[in-house]
Structure formats: structure tokens, C-alpha cells
C-alpha positions in Angstrom: 103.6 -28.2 -12.8 105.9 -28.6 -15.2 106.6 -32.5 -15.6 110.1 -34.7 -17.4 107.5 -36.7 -19.6 108.8 -39.3 -20.4 107.2 -42.8 -22.4 107.0 -45.6 -20.8 107.7 -48.9 -22.6 104.3 -51.0 -22.1 104.9 -53.7 -25.2 108.4 -54.5 -23.4 107.7 -54.2 -19.5 103.9 -54.6 -19.5 103.9 -55.3 -15.8 106.2 -52.1 -14.2 104.9 -50.0 -17.0 100.8 -51.2 -15.4 102.1 -50.1 -11.6 103.5 -47.3 -12.4 100.6 -45.7 -14.4 98.7 -47.1 -11.5 101.0 -45.2 -9.0 100.7 -42.2 -10.3 97.0 -41.8 -11.0 96.5 -42.9 -7.8 98.8 -40.0 -6.8 96.0 -37.6 -8.0 98.3 -37.5 -11.7 97.6 -38.4 -15.4 98.4 -40.5 -17.4 98.3 -41.0 -21.3 98.0 -44.1 -22.5 96.3 -46.3 -26.0 93.2 -48.0 -26.6 92.2 -49.4 -30.1 90.8 -45.8 -31.1 93.6 -43.1 -29.9 95.4 -42.6 -26.7 93.6 -41.1 -23.9 94.1 -38.9 -20.7 93.1 -40.3 -18.2 92.5 -39.6 -14.9 90.3 -41.3 -11.8 86.6 -40.8 -12.4 85.9 -40.2 -8.9 89.1 -37.4 -7.9 87.8 -34.0 -9.3 90.7 -32.3 -9.0 92.6 -35.1 -11.5 89.7 -34.5 -13.5 89.8 -30.6 -13.8 93.4 -31.3 -14.5 92.4 -33.4 -18.2 90.4 -29.3 -19.2 93.9 -27.0 -17.8 96.2 -29.7 -20.4 94.2 -29.9 -23.2 92.3 -26.9 -23.4 89.6 -28.1 -23.7 86.0 -26.4 -23.0 84.5 -27.5 -19.6 81.2 -28.5 -21.9 82.6 -30.9 -23.4 81.8 -34.4 -21.7 84.9 -36.3 -21.2 83.9 -40.5 -21.1 84.1 -43.2 -18.8 86.6 -45.8 -19.2 86.0 -49.8 -17.3 87.5 -52.8 -16.6 85.2 -54.4 -16.0 81.0 -54.8 -16.2 80.6 -54.4 -12.7 82.4 -51.6 -13.2 79.1 -50.0 -14.3 77.8 -49.8 -11.1 79.9 -47.2 -9.7 79.0 -44.6 -11.8 75.7 -45.1 -13.5 72.4 -46.3 -11.8 68.6 -47.0 -13.9 70.6 -49.1 -16.2 68.4 -50.2 -19.3 68.2 -53.3 -20.6 69.8 -51.6 -23.7 72.6 -50.8 -22.4 73.6 -55.1 -21.4 72.1 -55.6 -24.4 75.0 -53.1 -26.5 78.1 -54.5 -23.6 77.5 -58.1 -24.4 77.9 -58.3 -27.9 80.0 -54.5 -28.5 82.3 -54.8 -25.0 85.4 -54.3 -25.3 85.2 -51.9 -28.6 84.6 -48.7 -29.9 81.4 -48.0 -28.8 80.7 -45.6 -25.9 77.1 -45.6 -24.4 75.2 -42.7 -23.2 73.4 -43.5 -19.3 72.1 -42.2 -16.2 74.9 -40.9 -13.8 75.9 -42.2 -10.6 75.4 -39.1 -8.0 79.0 -39.6 -6.8 80.4 -39.2 -10.0 81.8 -35.2 -10.3 79.3 -32.9 -12.1 83.1 -32.2 -14.3 83.7 -35.2 -15.7 79.9 -35.3 -17.9 79.9 -30.6 -18.5 77.4 -30.5 -15.3 74.4 -33.1 -16.9 73.0 -35.8 -14.7 73.9 -38.0 -17.9 77.3 -39.9 -18.6 79.1 -42.0 -21.6 80.4 -44.9 -20.6 82.8 -47.4 -22.6 85.4 -50.9 -22.1 88.3 -49.8 -24.6 89.7 -52.8 -26.6 93.2 -52.8 -25.0 95.2 -54.8 -22.7 97.0 -52.0 -21.7 94.3 -49.9 -20.6 91.5 -52.8 -20.0 94.9 -54.2 -16.9 95.6 -49.7 -15.4 91.9 -49.3 -15.6 92.3 -53.0 -12.9 95.6 -51.8 -11.6 93.6 -48.3 -10.7 90.8 -49.6 -8.9 88.3 -47.5 -10.3 87.0 -46.7 -14.2 88.8 -43.7 -15.7 88.0 -40.2 -17.6 90.0 -40.4 -20.5 89.6 -38.0 -23.3 92.3 -38.5 -26.8 95.7 -37.5 -25.5 95.8 -33.6 -27.6 95.3 -30.4 -27.1 91.8 -30.0 -27.7 91.1 -29.3 -31.2 94.3 -30.8 -32.6 94.1 -34.2 -34.7 94.2 -37.0 -32.0 96.7 -39.3 -31.2 97.2 -42.8 -32.3 100.6 -43.3 -31.4 102.6 -42.4 -28.1 105.2 -39.5 -29.7 102.2 -38.1 -30.8 101.1 -37.7 -27.4 104.9 -36.7 -26.9 104.4 -33.7 -29.1 100.8 -32.2 -27.1 101.9 -33.0 -23.9 105.4 -33.0 -23.6 106.0 -31.1 -20.1 101.8 -31.3 -19.2 102.1 -34.8 -17.8 104.1 -37.4 -15.8 104.2 -40.1 -18.2 102.5 -41.9 -21.4 101.8 -45.8 -21.7 103.3 -46.9 -25.6 100.9 -49.5 -26.3 102.0 -49.3 -29.7 99.9 -47.8 -32.8 96.4 -47.5 -31.9 94.3 -50.0 -34.7 90.9 -48.2 -35.3 92.4 -44.5 -35.6 89.5 -43.1 -34.7 87.0 -42.0 -31.6 84.3 -44.9 -30.2 80.5 -44.3 -31.7 78.8 -42.8 -29.0 75.1 -43.8 -28.8 72.0 -42.2 -26.2 69.7 -45.4 -25.1 68.1 -42.3 -22.9 65.1 -41.9 -25.4 62.4 -43.6 -26.9 65.2 -44.2 -30.0 68.7 -44.5 -29.1 70.3 -42.0 -31.1 74.1 -41.8 -32.6 75.5 -38.9 -30.8 78.7 -38.9 -32.5 79.9 -42.3 -35.5 82.2 -44.1 -35.6 83.4 -47.3 -36.8 80.9 -49.7 -35.2 77.5 -48.4 -37.8 74.2 -47.9 -36.9 73.6 -51.2 -39.0 75.6 -52.9 -36.3 73.6 -51.6 -33.5 70.6 -52.1 -35.2 70.9 -55.6 -35.5 71.0 -55.5 -31.8 68.3 -53.5 -30.5 65.6 -55.2 -32.8 65.3 -51.3 -33.3 65.6 -48.3 -35.6 68.2 -45.8 -35.1 68.5 -42.0 -35.3 71.8 -40.3 -36.1 71.8 -37.5 -34.4 71.8 -34.4 -37.8 72.6 -30.9 -35.9 72.7 -28.5 -32.7 73.0 -25.1 -32.0 76.2 -23.6 -30.2 74.3 -23.1 -27.4 73.0 -26.3 -26.9 73.9 -28.7 -24.1 75.2 -31.7 -25.6 76.1 -35.1 -24.4 78.5 -36.3 -26.2 82.4 -35.1 -26.9 83.6 -34.3 -30.3 79.5 -32.3 -31.4 80.3 -29.4 -30.5 83.8 -27.9 -31.2 86.1 -27.7 -34.4 87.5 -31.2 -33.5 90.4 -33.2 -35.3 91.9 -30.0 -37.3 95.8 -30.4 -38.8 97.5 -26.3 -39.5 96.6 -26.8 -43.0 93.8 -26.6 -44.7 91.7 -29.4 -45.7 90.2 -29.0 -49.1 87.4 -31.8 -49.6 86.0 -32.9 -53.9 83.6 -35.9 -54.6 85.1 -35.3 -58.2 89.2 -36.4 -59.1 88.8 -34.0 -62.5 87.9 -31.3 -60.3 90.6 -31.4 -58.2 92.9 -31.8 -60.4 92.0 -28.4 -61.7 92.4 -26.8 -58.7 95.7 -28.2 -58.1 96.7 -26.9 -61.0 95.6 -23.3 -60.0 97.5 -23.7 -56.8 100.2 -25.6 -57.5 102.0 -22.8 -55.4 101.1 -24.2 -51.9 102.6 -26.7 -50.5 99.8 -30.0 -50.8 99.1 -33.2 -49.8 96.5 -35.4 -51.0 94.6 -37.7 -49.6 92.7 -40.1 -51.6 92.0 -44.3 -52.9 90.6 -43.4 -56.4 93.1 -40.7 -57.2 96.5 -41.4 -58.9 99.8 -40.5 -56.9 97.9 -39.3 -53.3 98.3 -40.8 -50.3 95.7 -43.6 -48.9 92.6 -42.1 -47.3 91.5 -44.1 -44.4 90.5 -44.1 -40.8 93.9 -45.6 -39.4 95.7 -43.4 -40.7 93.4 -39.7 -40.9 95.1 -38.4 -38.1 98.7 -39.8 -38.6 98.1 -37.6 -42.1 96.9 -34.9 -40.2 99.8 -34.5 -38.2 102.6 -35.8 -40.4 101.5 -33.2 -42.3 101.8 -30.4 -39.9 105.8 -31.6 -39.3 106.3 -31.2 -43.1 104.6 -27.7 -43.4 101.9 -28.7 -45.4 100.2 -25.6 -46.0 96.7 -27.4 -47.7 95.5 -30.9 -47.5 92.8 -32.4 -50.1 90.5 -35.1 -49.7 88.9 -36.7 -53.3 85.9 -39.2 -51.9 84.9 -41.3 -53.7 81.6 -43.3 -53.2 82.7 -46.0 -50.3 84.4 -42.9 -48.6 81.4 -41.4 -48.4 79.2 -44.3 -47.0 81.8 -44.7 -43.7 80.1 -41.7 -41.4 83.2 -42.7 -38.8 86.0 -41.3 -41.1 83.3 -38.4 -43.1 82.6 -36.6 -39.4 86.0 -36.3 -38.7 86.8 -35.5 -42.4 84.2 -33.1 -42.0 85.1 -31.7 -38.8 88.7 -30.6 -40.1 87.1 -29.4 -42.7 84.8 -26.8 -41.2 
């Protein structure tokens, strides 16, 4: 079905925007809404036909699991079983916030949600619009980023419209996302908790809550089934070629040798560069596409390299 996609200002008209979004979701449609990380593409978790619409709208591989979004801790029992104490500790410390926790899935949750796995990633977004929409809908929502699969995730409503125009009926505009990259995803099912996708919540912060060492997934093969989105496929990428440098002098030499190409520089330590920040990375990528930039030169510094979430997105874009 072809939609006349509309943006509704949920900041100026909060109550009616939430009511409209919930009504559409209850009818089995998709609605884009803001979170603190990126804009999500939401569907009711127990409406399998709606869940499948997400994969079609995004062009998303069906072996890439979705994250469940809740508005209250009591929602957990609807979608998960055998909930470990570690989940409650993490929820108390980080919910609402940019952390998704992988636990055992409730049998009533459709297989499409978790790519056929018996696990599910759960988070509580830290955004008034998202929480109100989930609550008004009456069940958790699954919501990957509201972009065409592989493209940079949307951090403002206009980004969503660029990718989803005609594919969904409504976008709830809640302003710019303050975090700018997707949530940290951690599995607590094994003996040692493991971060499947880094984000802005750090290993050290999680270790401080769980009082145990955690691991970070380092590699996987393309044949493996993965429990978190963002692990298996090329993601977050602009149309321009993304090139990484650790040395400013090397970058400067490269730029002189390739000065005929339309270039954008992202760095926190190089003159005439635009800032290299998690909050603005995807917006920079999308803006570069609009400007027909041919290459994006990213010059790293020690501080940036310490930010695992940001580096994960940069490396994925440069693959």
C-alpha cells in the first residue's frame, strides 16, 4: 500500500499525536517515533503481520532480529521468561535509557521478531513520545531504526521521511535525538555477560552494576545467527566512500593527492574539519549524500578511539 506519509509535531501537539500513532499501530500499521538514540519504525510486537511490514519497508534481512521497546517494567513478563536477576539490576540502573538486554523470549512473541531465535532484546527508551506511544498502544513495540537497511539511521523526522515516504502513514516528530547512535546491546544469558553491540553505555558502567567482568563480541562469520541487530550486515553507511586515518599528516597528503574529489572531513583534531561526534555522525553522513560528497575522510584521535559505540558505527560505515 502506498501512503501519503505525514509528519505530526508531537512536541507542539503531544496528546493528539500520541492518540493518532496508537490508533494506527492498533490497526496494524507502522509508525515512526523518536527515541533518545535514533528514530524507530514501530509495530505492535504481537501483531506478526505488522512486524513483517517492518522488514518489507526497510528492505531488512529477515535473519536480523528486532528490539522490543517497553514503557514499564511490568511489560517484561509479557515478552520474556526466566528473567535473571541481572536483568533487573540493569533495568534499575539504565532504564529508561540506551541499553537493550537480551533474555529468553516468551513463546507468544512471534518468531519474526527474533529471527527465529528463542531470545529477545528488550529496552525502555528515554523519550516522552516513545514511552507515551507504547503505553497508549497497550503492548510493547518492536522498533528498528526507521531507515532503509544499511543507510545511516535517522536522528530527525526529516531523515525518516527521506527513506520512508510512501511506505508508512505517520512520523511523530519529537525533535532531534540527543544520543545519536543506537543502544548498547548486552546478552546476559551465558556465564559471562557479553556486549553484542557497543553504544554509549560503556563496559565499565555495566561492570559497575553487575559487579563482574563482561566481554565484547569481537567477530562472527556471515553464516552465524546473531542475537542483536547491527552485527552481521553493513550498516550506517553513506553513499560516499568512508576513509579512515589515524594520522593527520597522512590524511593531509591523501587529500592533496585526491583534491579533485568532492570531500568532507570529520575530525576533532584537524583544521577545517567538521566535528566527529556520536550525536551528529548520521546527520553528517546524510548531509554528505545530499551534497553529493564522493569521499568522507575521518581522522581519528585517541579520545574518539576510546568510544566503542562511535568507533563501531564508523568502522561499519567504512566496510
